[in-house]
LUMKOLGU-923444 format. One record per residue: residue number from 1; residue in three letters; x, y, z of N, C-alpha, C, O in turn. Coordinates in Angstrom, 2 decimals. Layout:
% LUMKOLGU-923444
+-----+-----+---------+---------+---------+---------+---------+---------+---------+---------+---------+---------+---------+---------+
|   k |   r |    n.c1 |    n.c2 |    n.c3 |   ca.c1 |   ca.c2 |   ca.c3 |    c.c1 |    c.c2 |    c.c3 |    o.c1 |    o.c2 |    o.c3 |
+-----+-----+---------+---------+---------+---------+---------+---------+---------+---------+---------+---------+---------+---------+
| NUM | ALA |       X |       Y |       Z |       X |       Y |       Z |       X |       Y |       Z |       X |       Y |       Z |
...
+-----+-----+---------+---------+---------+---------+---------+---------+---------+---------+---------+---------+---------+---------+
% end
This chain:
% LUMKOLGU-923444
+-----+-----+---------+---------+---------+---------+---------+---------+---------+---------+---------+---------+---------+---------+
|   k |   r |    n.c1 |    n.c2 |    n.c3 |   ca.c1 |   ca.c2 |   ca.c3 |    c.c1 |    c.c2 |    c.c3 |    o.c1 |    o.c2 |    o.c3 |
+-----+-----+---------+---------+---------+---------+---------+---------+---------+---------+---------+---------+---------+---------+
|   1 | MET |  -11.91 |   -3.14 |   14.16 |  -12.28 |   -1.89 |   13.52 |  -11.67 |   -1.86 |   12.12 |  -10.46 |   -2.02 |   11.97 |
|   2 | ALA |  -12.48 |   -1.66 |   11.13 |  -12.04 |   -1.65 |    9.74 |  -11.42 |   -0.30 |    9.37 |  -11.60 |    0.70 |   10.06 |
|   3 | MET |  -10.69 |   -0.31 |    8.25 |  -10.08 |    0.92 |    7.73 |  -10.76 |    1.31 |    6.42 |  -11.23 |    0.44 |    5.68 |
|   4 | ALA |  -10.80 |    2.58 |    6.14 |  -11.30 |    3.08 |    4.87 |  -10.15 |    3.13 |    3.87 |   -8.99 |    3.31 |    4.24 |
|   5 | ALA |  -10.48 |    2.99 |    2.60 |   -9.47 |    3.00 |    1.53 |   -8.64 |    4.28 |    1.57 |   -7.43 |    4.23 |    1.37 |
|   6 | HIS |   -9.27 |    5.41 |    1.82 |   -8.51 |    6.67 |    1.83 |   -7.51 |    6.72 |    2.98 |   -6.48 |    7.39 |    2.87 |
|   7 | GLU |   -7.79 |    6.02 |    4.09 |   -6.83 |    5.97 |    5.20 |   -5.59 |    5.18 |    4.81 |   -4.47 |    5.58 |    5.15 |
|   8 | ILE |   -5.78 |    4.09 |    4.11 |   -4.66 |    3.27 |    3.63 |   -3.81 |    4.10 |    2.67 |   -2.58 |    4.13 |    2.78 |
|   9 | GLU |   -4.47 |    4.75 |    1.73 |   -3.78 |    5.59 |    0.75 |   -2.98 |    6.69 |    1.46 |   -1.83 |    6.95 |    1.10 |
|  10 | GLN |   -3.58 |    7.34 |    2.44 |   -2.93 |    8.43 |    3.15 |   -1.68 |    7.94 |    3.89 |   -0.64 |    8.58 |    3.83 |
|  11 | LEU |   -1.78 |    6.81 |    4.58 |   -0.63 |    6.27 |    5.31 |    0.53 |    5.96 |    4.37 |    1.69 |    6.26 |    4.68 |
|  12 | ILE |    0.22 |    5.36 |    3.23 |    1.27 |    5.03 |    2.26 |    1.91 |    6.30 |    1.73 |    3.13 |    6.39 |    1.63 |
|  13 | GLN |    1.10 |    7.28 |    1.37 |    1.64 |    8.51 |    0.81 |    2.42 |    9.33 |    1.83 |    3.32 |   10.09 |    1.46 |
|  14 | GLU |    2.09 |    9.21 |    3.10 |    2.86 |    9.90 |    4.13 |    4.27 |    9.32 |    4.23 |    5.23 |   10.05 |    4.45 |
|  15 | SER |    4.39 |    8.00 |    4.08 |    5.69 |    7.34 |    4.18 |    6.47 |    7.32 |    2.87 |    7.70 |    7.34 |    2.86 |
|  16 | ILE |    5.74 |    7.28 |    1.77 |    6.37 |    7.24 |    0.44 |    5.74 |    8.38 |   -0.36 |    4.85 |    8.16 |   -1.18 |
|  17 | PRO |    6.21 |    9.61 |   -0.13 |    5.54 |   10.81 |   -0.67 |    5.40 |   10.85 |   -2.19 |    4.44 |   11.43 |   -2.70 |
|  18 | ASP |    6.32 |   10.24 |   -2.93 |    6.23 |   10.30 |   -4.39 |    5.42 |    9.14 |   -4.98 |    5.37 |    8.97 |   -6.20 |
|  19 | ALA |    4.78 |    8.36 |   -4.12 |    4.03 |    7.18 |   -4.58 |    2.71 |    7.58 |   -5.23 |    2.03 |    8.52 |   -4.81 |
|  20 | VAL |    2.36 |    6.83 |   -6.26 |    1.02 |    6.89 |   -6.84 |    0.32 |    5.66 |   -6.29 |    0.77 |    4.53 |   -6.49 |
|  21 | VAL |   -0.78 |    5.88 |   -5.59 |   -1.46 |    4.81 |   -4.86 |   -2.90 |    4.70 |   -5.31 |   -3.62 |    5.69 |   -5.40 |
|  22 | GLN |   -3.33 |    3.46 |   -5.58 |   -4.74 |    3.20 |   -5.85 |   -5.17 |    2.05 |   -4.95 |   -4.57 |    0.98 |   -4.97 |
|  23 | VAL |   -6.21 |    2.28 |   -4.16 |   -6.71 |    1.27 |   -3.23 |   -8.17 |    0.98 |   -3.57 |   -8.98 |    1.89 |   -3.73 |
|  24 | ASP |   -8.48 |   -0.31 |   -3.69 |   -9.84 |   -0.75 |   -3.98 |  -10.33 |   -1.67 |   -2.87 |   -9.62 |   -2.58 |   -2.45 |
|  25 | ASP |  -11.55 |   -1.42 |   -2.40 |  -12.19 |   -2.28 |   -1.41 |  -12.81 |   -3.45 |   -2.17 |  -13.78 |   -3.27 |   -2.91 |
|  26 | LEU |  -12.25 |   -4.64 |   -2.00 |  -12.65 |   -5.79 |   -2.80 |  -14.03 |   -6.33 |   -2.47 |  -14.72 |   -6.85 |   -3.35 |
|  27 | ARG |  -14.44 |   -6.23 |   -1.21 |  -15.72 |   -6.81 |   -0.79 |  -16.71 |   -5.78 |   -0.26 |  -17.85 |   -6.12 |    0.05 |
|  28 | GLY |  -16.27 |   -4.54 |   -0.16 |  -17.14 |   -3.51 |    0.40 |  -17.28 |   -3.61 |    1.91 |  -18.19 |   -3.02 |    2.49 |
|  29 | ASP |  -16.37 |   -4.37 |    2.54 |  -16.48 |   -4.58 |    3.98 |  -15.43 |   -3.83 |    4.80 |  -15.42 |   -3.92 |    6.02 |
|  30 | GLY |  -14.55 |   -3.07 |    4.11 |  -13.52 |   -2.34 |    4.82 |  -12.44 |   -3.22 |    5.41 |  -11.66 |   -2.77 |    6.25 |
|  31 | ASP |  -12.38 |   -4.47 |    5.00 |  -11.41 |   -5.43 |    5.52 |  -10.52 |   -6.06 |    4.45 |   -9.42 |   -6.52 |    4.75 |
|  32 | HIS |  -10.99 |   -6.09 |    3.22 |  -10.28 |   -6.77 |    2.14 |  -10.02 |   -5.78 |    1.00 |  -10.94 |   -5.33 |    0.32 |
|  33 | TYR |   -8.74 |   -5.44 |    0.83 |   -8.36 |   -4.43 |   -0.15 |   -7.34 |   -4.95 |   -1.15 |   -6.63 |   -5.92 |   -0.90 |
|  34 | ALA |   -7.30 |   -4.28 |   -2.28 |   -6.21 |   -4.44 |   -3.25 |   -5.59 |   -3.07 |   -3.41 |   -6.29 |   -2.06 |   -3.53 |
|  35 | ALA |   -4.26 |   -3.02 |   -3.41 |   -3.56 |   -1.75 |   -3.57 |   -2.50 |   -1.88 |   -4.64 |   -1.77 |   -2.87 |   -4.71 |
|  36 | ARG |   -2.42 |   -0.85 |   -5.48 |   -1.35 |   -0.73 |   -6.46 |   -0.56 |    0.50 |   -6.08 |   -1.09 |    1.60 |   -5.96 |
|  37 | VAL |    0.74 |    0.29 |   -5.89 |    1.61 |    1.38 |   -5.45 |    2.80 |    1.45 |   -6.41 |    3.52 |    0.47 |   -6.60 |
|  38 | SER |    2.99 |    2.62 |   -7.00 |    4.10 |    2.84 |   -7.91 |    4.93 |    4.00 |   -7.36 |    4.40 |    5.06 |   -7.03 |
|  39 | SER |    6.26 |    3.78 |   -7.27 |    7.12 |    4.83 |   -6.72 |    8.55 |    4.69 |   -7.22 |    9.06 |    3.58 |   -7.32 |
|  40 | PRO |    9.20 |    5.83 |   -7.54 |   10.62 |    5.79 |   -7.86 |   11.46 |    5.28 |   -6.68 |   12.57 |    4.80 |   -6.88 |
|  41 | ALA |   10.94 |    5.38 |   -5.46 |   11.66 |    4.90 |   -4.28 |   11.87 |    3.39 |   -4.30 |   12.72 |    2.87 |   -3.58 |
|  42 | PHE |   11.11 |    2.69 |   -5.13 |   11.23 |    1.24 |   -5.24 |   12.38 |    0.81 |   -6.17 |   12.75 |   -0.36 |   -6.21 |
|  43 | LYS |   12.93 |    1.76 |   -6.89 |   13.98 |    1.43 |   -7.87 |   15.17 |    0.75 |   -7.18 |   15.67 |    1.24 |   -6.17 |
|  44 | GLY |   15.60 |   -0.37 |   -7.74 |   16.73 |   -1.11 |   -7.21 |   16.38 |   -2.03 |   -6.04 |   17.25 |   -2.73 |   -5.52 |
|  45 | LYS |   15.12 |   -2.03 |   -5.64 |   14.69 |   -2.87 |   -4.53 |   13.98 |   -4.11 |   -5.07 |   13.34 |   -4.07 |   -6.12 |
|  46 | THR |   14.11 |   -5.21 |   -4.34 |   13.40 |   -6.42 |   -4.72 |   11.91 |   -6.22 |   -4.45 |   11.52 |   -5.29 |   -3.74 |
|  47 | ARG |   11.09 |   -7.09 |   -5.00 |    9.65 |   -7.02 |   -4.77 |    9.36 |   -7.16 |   -3.27 |    8.48 |   -6.48 |   -2.74 |
|  48 | VAL |   10.08 |   -8.04 |   -2.60 |    9.89 |   -8.21 |   -1.15 |   10.21 |   -6.91 |   -0.41 |    9.46 |   -6.51 |    0.47 |
|  49 | GLU |   11.31 |   -6.26 |   -0.77 |   11.67 |   -4.99 |   -0.12 |   10.63 |   -3.91 |   -0.40 |   10.33 |   -3.11 |    0.49 |
|  50 | GLN |   10.09 |   -3.88 |   -1.61 |    9.04 |   -2.92 |   -1.96 |    7.81 |   -3.14 |   -1.08 |    7.24 |   -2.20 |   -0.53 |
|  51 | HIS |    7.41 |   -4.40 |   -0.94 |    6.24 |   -4.72 |   -0.13 |    6.50 |   -4.38 |    1.34 |    5.61 |   -3.90 |    2.03 |
|  52 | GLN |    7.71 |   -4.63 |    1.81 |    8.06 |   -4.29 |    3.19 |    7.93 |   -2.80 |    3.43 |    7.50 |   -2.37 |    4.51 |
|  53 | MET |    8.31 |   -1.99 |    2.44 |    8.18 |   -0.53 |    2.58 |    6.70 |   -0.14 |    2.76 |    6.37 |    0.71 |    3.58 |
|  54 | VAL |    5.84 |   -0.78 |    1.98 |    4.41 |   -0.46 |    2.07 |    3.85 |   -0.94 |    3.40 |    3.11 |   -0.20 |    4.06 |
|  55 | TYR |    4.19 |   -2.15 |    3.82 |    3.69 |   -2.65 |    5.10 |    4.18 |   -1.78 |    6.26 |    3.43 |   -1.54 |    7.21 |
|  56 | LYS |    5.41 |   -1.32 |    6.20 |    5.94 |   -0.43 |    7.23 |    5.12 |    0.87 |    7.26 |    4.85 |    1.41 |    8.34 |
|  57 | ALA |    4.73 |    1.36 |    6.09 |    3.93 |    2.59 |    6.01 |    2.58 |    2.42 |    6.70 |    1.99 |    3.40 |    7.17 |
|  58 | LEU |    2.08 |    1.19 |    6.77 |    0.77 |    0.94 |    7.39 |    0.85 |    0.90 |    8.92 |   -0.17 |    0.73 |    9.59 |
|  59 | ARG |    2.05 |    1.04 |    9.46 |    2.28 |    1.23 |   10.90 |    1.58 |    0.19 |   11.78 |    0.88 |    0.54 |   12.73 |
|  60 | GLY |    1.76 |   -1.07 |   11.45 |    1.25 |   -2.15 |   12.30 |   -0.23 |   -2.43 |   12.18 |   -0.76 |   -3.21 |   12.97 |
|  61 | ARG |   -0.90 |   -1.83 |   11.23 |   -2.34 |   -2.05 |   11.11 |   -2.69 |   -3.35 |   10.37 |   -3.82 |   -3.82 |   10.47 |
|  62 | MET |   -1.73 |   -3.93 |    9.64 |   -1.97 |   -5.20 |    8.96 |   -2.26 |   -6.26 |   10.01 |   -1.53 |   -6.38 |   11.00 |
|  63 | GLY |   -3.31 |   -7.03 |    9.79 |   -3.67 |   -8.09 |   10.71 |   -4.50 |   -7.61 |   11.88 |   -5.05 |   -8.42 |   12.63 |
|  64 | ASP |   -4.61 |   -6.31 |   12.04 |   -5.41 |   -5.75 |   13.13 |   -6.60 |   -5.01 |   12.52 |   -7.69 |   -5.59 |   12.39 |
|  65 | GLN |   -6.41 |   -3.77 |   12.16 |   -7.48 |   -3.00 |   11.52 |   -7.66 |   -3.38 |   10.05 |   -8.73 |   -3.21 |    9.48 |
|  66 | LEU |   -6.61 |   -3.90 |    9.46 |   -6.62 |   -4.26 |    8.04 |   -6.39 |   -5.75 |    7.93 |   -5.29 |   -6.24 |    8.21 |
|  67 | HIS |   -7.42 |   -6.48 |    7.53 |   -7.35 |   -7.95 |    7.51 |   -6.58 |   -8.49 |    6.31 |   -5.72 |   -9.35 |    6.48 |
|  68 | ALA |   -6.88 |   -8.00 |    5.10 |   -6.25 |   -8.55 |    3.90 |   -5.93 |   -7.44 |    2.91 |   -6.74 |   -6.54 |    2.67 |
|  69 | LEU |   -4.72 |   -7.52 |    2.35 |   -4.28 |   -6.53 |    1.37 |   -3.55 |   -7.24 |    0.24 |   -2.45 |   -7.76 |    0.43 |
|  70 | ALA |   -4.16 |   -7.27 |   -0.94 |   -3.49 |   -7.79 |   -2.13 |   -2.67 |   -6.63 |   -2.68 |   -3.23 |   -5.61 |   -3.09 |
|  71 | LEU |   -1.36 |   -6.79 |   -2.69 |   -0.47 |   -5.67 |   -2.99 |    0.31 |   -5.90 |   -4.28 |    0.89 |   -6.96 |   -4.49 |
|  72 | GLN |    0.30 |   -4.88 |   -5.14 |    1.12 |   -4.85 |   -6.34 |    1.96 |   -3.60 |   -6.29 |    1.44 |   -2.50 |   -6.11 |
|  73 | THR |    3.28 |   -3.76 |   -6.43 |    4.17 |   -2.59 |   -6.43 |    4.92 |   -2.55 |   -7.74 |    5.12 |   -3.56 |   -8.40 |
|  74 | SER |    5.34 |   -1.33 |   -8.11 |    6.11 |   -1.17 |   -9.34 |    6.89 |    0.13 |   -9.29 |    6.64 |    1.02 |   -8.48 |
|  75 | VAL |    7.86 |    0.20 |  -10.20 |    8.65 |    1.40 |  -10.40 |    8.12 |    2.06 |  -11.66 |    7.97 |    1.38 |  -12.68 |
|  76 | PRO |    7.83 |    3.36 |  -11.64 |    7.36 |    4.03 |  -12.86 |    8.38 |    3.85 |  -13.98 |    9.59 |    3.82 |  -13.73 |
|  77 | THR |    7.92 |    3.75 |  -15.20 |    8.81 |    3.53 |  -16.34 |    9.77 |    4.68 |  -16.58 |   10.83 |    4.48 |  -17.18 |
|  78 | ASP |    9.42 |    5.88 |  -16.13 |   10.30 |    7.04 |  -16.35 |   11.25 |    7.30 |  -15.18 |   11.93 |    8.32 |  -15.15 |
|  79 | ALA |   11.29 |    6.37 |  -14.22 |   12.16 |    6.56 |  -13.05 |   13.56 |    6.01 |  -13.29 |   14.42 |    6.08 |  -12.41 |
+-----+-----+---------+---------+---------+---------+---------+---------+---------+---------+---------+---------+---------+---------+
% end
């Protein structure tokens, strides 16, 4: 069962409330997405730790309902 982009965005924002999230469906199939997530919560964290925070927010759906996610994370410049 595929996920909609808004579901991915909602899950991330529920776990990282101050995040700015943009999710794009790369193939239009509901299985391959690119997400850009920017949050002050990422400050001081490595890129791996930032990605782990996002994957945790997806609550185990990676590899099941969500097949592929190209992820870019960042800290806002004013944080």
